[in-house]
C-alpha positions in Angstrom: 151.6 79.4 94.8 152.6 81.6 97.6 150.0 82.5 100.3 151.1 85.9 101.4 149.6 85.2 104.9 151.2 88.4 106.9 152.1 86.0 110.2 151.7 82.6 111.4 150.4 82.2 115.3 149.8 79.3 117.6 147.0 78.8 120.0 147.3 76.3 122.8 144.5 74.5 123.9 143.8 72.2 127.1 145.9 69.8 127.2 148.7 70.9 125.2 146.6 70.8 121.9 148.4 73.5 119.4 146.3 75.2 116.6 148.4 76.3 113.9 146.4 79.8 112.7 147.6 81.9 109.8 146.9 85.7 109.5 145.8 87.8 106.4 146.0 92.0 107.5 145.6 92.8 110.8 143.7 95.9 112.4 146.2 98.5 111.0 146.1 97.1 107.4 142.2 97.3 107.2 142.3 100.7 109.2 139.0 99.8 111.2 137.0 99.7 107.9 136.4 95.9 107.4 135.3 92.9 109.6 137.2 90.2 110.9 136.9 87.1 109.2 137.7 83.7 110.4 137.8 80.8 107.9 137.4 77.2 108.9 138.5 74.0 106.4 136.4 71.4 106.0 137.6 67.1 107.0 140.9 66.2 105.9 141.6 69.9 105.2 144.0 72.7 105.7 144.2 76.5 106.5 145.9 77.0 103.0 142.4 76.1 101.3 141.5 79.6 102.0 144.3 81.1 100.3 142.9 82.8 97.7 139.2 83.9 99.0 141.7 85.1 102.4 143.6 87.4 99.8 141.0 88.7 98.2 139.1 89.3 101.8 142.2 91.3 102.8 142.7 93.2 100.2 139.1 94.2 100.6 139.6 95.6 104.0 139.0 92.6 106.2 141.5 91.5 108.7 141.4 87.1 108.2 142.4 84.2 110.1 142.2 80.7 109.2 143.9 77.9 111.2 144.8 74.2 110.8 141.8 72.3 112.9 142.4 69.7 115.7 143.7 66.6 113.7 144.3 68.4 110.7 147.9 70.1 108.7 150.1 71.9 111.7 148.0 71.5 114.4 147.9 68.6 116.8 147.7 65.7 115.1 146.3 63.1 117.4 143.9 64.9 119.9 142.1 62.9 122.5 138.6 65.2 121.8 137.3 65.5 118.5 134.1 65.9 119.1 131.7 68.5 117.7 131.7 70.6 121.2 135.8 70.4 121.0 135.9 72.4 117.7 134.0 74.5 118.7 136.0 75.6 121.6 138.9 75.9 119.6 137.0 78.6 117.6 136.0 80.4 120.6 139.7 79.6 121.8 141.3 81.1 118.7 138.6 84.3 118.5 139.6 85.3 122.2 143.6 84.6 121.7 143.8 86.3 118.3 141.2 89.2 119.6 138.9 88.8 116.8 136.4 91.3 117.0 132.6 89.5 116.4 134.2 87.7 113.5 132.3 86.7 110.1 132.6 82.7 110.7 133.2 81.3 107.3 133.2 77.3 106.9 132.9 74.7 104.3 131.8 71.2 104.8 132.5 70.2 108.0 134.2 73.4 108.7 130.9 74.5 108.2 129.3 72.5 110.8 131.9 73.8 113.4 130.7 77.5 112.6 126.9 76.8 112.6 127.6 75.1 115.9 129.6 77.7 117.3 127.0 80.4 116.4 124.3 78.4 117.9 126.0 78.1 121.3 127.8 81.6 121.4 125.3 84.2 119.9 127.1 86.8 121.0 130.4 85.4 119.2 129.9 85.9 115.4 128.7 89.0 113.4 127.6 86.7 110.5 127.5 83.2 109.6 128.4 81.7 106.3 128.2 78.7 105.2 129.8 77.3 102.3 128.6 73.4 101.4 127.1 72.9 104.5 123.9 72.4 106.8 122.5 70.9 109.8 121.1 67.7 107.9 123.0 64.6 109.4 125.4 63.0 107.6 123.8 59.5 107.8 125.5 56.5 109.6 127.3 55.6 106.1 129.2 58.1 105.5 132.2 57.3 108.1 132.4 54.2 105.8 132.7 56.0 102.5 134.6 58.8 104.0 137.4 56.2 105.7 137.7 54.2 102.8 138.3 56.9 100.5 141.1 58.4 102.6 142.3 55.1 103.6 142.5 54.5 99.9 144.8 57.3 98.8 147.9 55.7 96.8 150.8 57.2 99.2 153.2 58.5 99.0 152.4 60.2 96.0 155.5 60.8 94.0 155.4 64.4 93.1 152.5 67.3 94.0 151.5 67.0 90.0 150.7 63.3 90.6 148.9 64.0 93.8 146.7 67.2 92.4 145.9 64.7 89.4 144.7 62.1 92.0 143.0 64.4 94.5 141.3 66.8 92.0 138.6 64.3 90.2 139.4 66.1 87.1 139.3 69.6 88.2 143.0 71.2 88.7 142.2 73.9 91.1 140.5 71.1 93.7 143.6 68.4 93.0 145.7 71.5 93.6 144.3 73.0 96.7 144.1 69.8 98.3 147.9 68.9 96.9 149.2 71.8 99.0 147.7 70.4 102.5 150.6 67.1 102.0 153.9 67.2 103.6 157.4 66.4 102.0 158.8 63.3 103.4 162.1 61.5 102.4 159.8 59.1 100.3 157.2 61.4 98.8 153.9 63.5 99.7 152.2 62.4 102.6 148.7 63.2 104.2 149.4 65.7 107.1 146.4 63.8 109.2 145.3 60.4 110.4 142.4 58.8 108.4 141.3 57.6 111.7 141.1 60.6 113.7 139.1 62.1 110.7 136.7 59.1 111.3 136.3 59.8 114.7 135.5 63.3 114.1 132.5 62.4 112.2 130.6 60.5 115.2 128.1 63.1 115.8 127.3 64.2 112.2 126.6 60.4 111.3 124.6 59.7 113.9 122.4 62.8 114.4 121.2 66.2 112.4 121.5 69.6 114.1 117.6 71.5 113.3 117.8 72.6 117.0 121.2 74.3 116.6 120.0 75.7 113.3 117.1 77.0 114.7 119.3 78.9 117.6 121.4 81.0 115.1 120.2 84.5 115.4 123.2 86.2 113.2 122.7 87.0 109.3 123.5 84.0 107.4 124.7 83.2 104.2 124.2 79.4 102.3 126.5 79.2 99.4 126.0 75.8 97.4 127.6 74.0 94.7 125.7 73.4 91.4 127.8 70.8 89.4 127.0 67.8 87.4 126.8 65.9 90.7 125.4 68.6 92.5 126.4 69.7 96.5 126.0 67.9 99.5 122.7 70.2 100.2 119.6 68.8 98.5 116.6 71.2 97.9 114.8 69.4 100.5 117.0 70.1 103.3 117.9 73.8 101.8 113.8 74.0 101.9 113.9 73.1 105.5 116.7 75.8 105.9 114.5 78.3 104.7 111.7 77.6 106.6 113.3 77.8 110.0 115.1 80.7 109.4 113.1 82.9 106.7 115.6 85.5 106.5 118.3 83.1 105.4 120.0 84.6 102.3 120.9 81.8 99.9 123.2 81.1 96.3 124.2 78.5 94.1 127.3 78.3 91.6 126.4 76.4 88.5 129.5 74.3 87.5 130.6 74.2 91.0 131.0 71.0 93.3 131.4 70.3 97.0 134.8 72.5 97.0 133.3 75.5 95.4 135.7 77.3 97.4 139.0 76.1 96.0 137.0 76.4 92.4 135.4 79.8 92.4 136.9 81.5 95.1 136.4 85.2 93.3 132.7 84.6 93.1 132.6 83.3 96.6 135.0 86.4 97.6 132.0 88.8 96.0 129.3 86.7 97.2 130.6 87.3 100.9 131.6 90.9 100.4 128.1 92.0 99.0 126.5 90.0 101.9 128.3 92.1 104.6 127.9 95.2 102.9 124.2 94.7 102.8 124.8 94.3 106.4 126.8 97.2 106.8 123.7 99.2 105.6 121.6 97.6 107.6 119.3 96.9 104.7 116.0 95.1 105.7 116.3 91.4 105.8 114.2 89.9 102.8 113.3 86.6 102.1 115.5 84.0 101.0 115.8 83.2 97.5 118.1 80.1 95.9 119.6 82.1 93.3 122.3 81.0 90.3 125.6 83.2 90.5 127.9 82.6 87.2 131.9 82.4 87.8 133.9 85.5 87.0 
């Protein structure tokens, strides 16, 4: 599978932290019609997870950028600072260095947390916020042990991409393929492009507190997209209800039959939800009360 991104760029942060960015389309391609979009992957993920969604958004007239966040992929693997503030500062740096014009911030899982915190700390930066399987609730003290144990338990090196996809997908082919694309080939097989201990440290703040004050500070139009599969997504009904109470104009959608990696399972549906949401904003429709609706796949 080819990503069809038009260019790769590197943004260098304080301390020499390199951030590898991918861009689909540019101002000339979109003819000034679409919004800039910045896509943020989740913990232990990579920018390539967004390939399908990014191509669709580009073809809809948007300039799209995704980057391997610190500690991940082709970016700096062992940054000294993996605080929430450092992740947010990286977003601001990428926006400024690449000249993104009030981008739509789209983030999945921990990338959604980063997008939320960026929108709260820099209210003039995003024109809109899209959270994919992400919210302001705390992950809980056990999350680091749980995720750290899972990451350390990968049977690496994987002998083939097919074997990696089968292990990582949990029975869902698109999910396994998406995760497997983030691996790197070495002489003895395929290895993760991250250090599990860096990933665990990246969860320090999420494990100890929630971000409701930051959620209340978000002022831009916001869409929350949730998985609704056999085991459900990570955002429960009580958390979503509180999100709506604090932000009555929140737009929401749930995708039946999907899980936490719904951006890999249903990129076309996610693309349509984002495009329709942005079209509503461009027409300046009045904000309506949120309704968490069910959307079937296409």
